[in-house]
C-alpha positions in Angstrom: -29.2 46.6 38.1 -29.4 48.4 42.0 -32.4 48.1 42.7 -32.4 44.1 41.4 -29.6 44.1 44.0 -31.9 45.6 46.9 -35.2 43.2 46.4 -33.2 40.7 47.1 -31.8 42.1 50.4 -35.2 42.6 50.9 -36.5 39.5 50.1 -33.6 37.8 51.7 -33.4 38.9 55.3 -38.1 38.4 55.2 -37.3 34.9 54.8 -34.4 34.9 57.3 -37.1 37.1 59.8 -39.6 34.3 59.4 -37.4 30.8 59.4 -35.8 32.8 63.4 -40.0 33.3 64.1 -40.3 30.2 64.1 -37.4 28.4 65.4 -38.6 24.7 65.7 -40.1 24.3 61.8 -36.6 25.7 60.8 -34.4 22.9 62.9 -36.9 21.0 61.3 -36.9 21.9 57.7 -32.4 22.0 58.4 -32.8 18.5 60.9 -34.6 16.1 58.5 -32.7 15.8 55.0 -29.4 15.2 57.6 -31.0 12.9 59.4 -32.4 10.9 56.6 -29.0 12.1 55.0 -26.8 9.3 57.8 -29.1 7.0 57.4 -29.1 5.5 54.4 -25.6 6.0 53.8 -24.9 3.4 56.2 -27.3 1.2 54.1 -25.9 2.0 50.5 -23.1 0.1 51.5 -24.3 -2.8 53.3 -26.2 -3.1 50.7 -23.9 -5.3 47.4 -25.6 -4.4 43.5 -26.2 -7.0 41.3 -25.1 -6.0 38.2 -27.2 -9.0 35.5 -23.9 -9.0 32.2 -26.1 -11.2 30.7 -28.9 -9.0 29.2 -32.3 -10.0 27.1 -32.3 -6.8 23.8 -35.8 -7.1 21.7 -34.9 -7.3 18.4 -36.5 -4.1 16.5 -39.9 -4.3 14.6 -41.6 -2.5 12.1 -44.2 -0.7 13.1 -46.3 -2.6 10.2 -46.2 -5.7 12.0 -48.8 -5.6 14.7 -50.3 -7.7 16.9 -52.9 -11.2 15.5 -55.6 -11.8 17.7 -58.3 -14.9 16.2 -57.2 -13.8 13.1 -57.5 -9.7 13.0 -55.0 -7.4 13.5 -55.7 -5.3 16.2 -54.1 -2.1 18.0 -54.8 -1.6 21.8 -54.7 1.1 23.6 -55.1 2.5 27.2 -56.5 4.8 29.0 -59.9 4.8 26.8 -60.7 8.1 28.5 -59.5 10.8 26.6 -60.1 12.7 24.2 -56.7 13.4 22.6 -56.2 9.5 22.6 -59.5 9.0 21.1 -58.8 11.7 18.2 -55.2 10.3 17.9 -55.4 7.1 18.1 -58.2 7.2 15.4 -56.2 9.0 13.3 -53.3 6.0 13.1 -56.4 3.3 12.3 -57.1 5.6 9.3 -53.1 5.9 8.3 -53.5 2.1 9.1 -57.7 1.3 7.3 -57.8 0.1 10.9 -60.9 0.6 11.9 -62.7 1.2 15.4 -63.3 -1.6 18.1 -64.2 -2.7 21.2 -64.6 -0.5 24.3 -61.5 -0.6 25.2 -59.8 1.3 22.5 -59.0 -1.1 19.8 -59.4 -1.3 15.8 -58.8 -4.1 14.1 -58.1 -4.4 10.0 -60.7 -3.3 7.6 
C-alpha cells in the first residue's frame, strides 16, 4: 500500500512540475472551461424550453410484419459494406424465408 501511495505521489509531483513548466497551457486549461460556463449559463436562462404535452405515440408492431413494396415483402438495411452486417442480415433473411435481392442490401419474400 505504501508503494502505491509513493508512486501516486511521484506521478502527481511530475504532473505538477510539467504544468508549472508550461504556465500558458495551464492558464488556458483552467480558463477555457470556466469561460464557456460563464457564456452558456446566461444563455440557458434566456432561452425558454418548449415542452410538448401532445406527442405522437406509434403502435408496436410484430417483426413478422415487414414492408411491402410492389407486392414484395422487403427488409432493407444499410450500410451494405460490412461483412458482419451482411452475415447477420443473411441469417435474418434465412430465418424469415427471404432471399437477397439488390445491391442496397434488401431481401424479398421467396
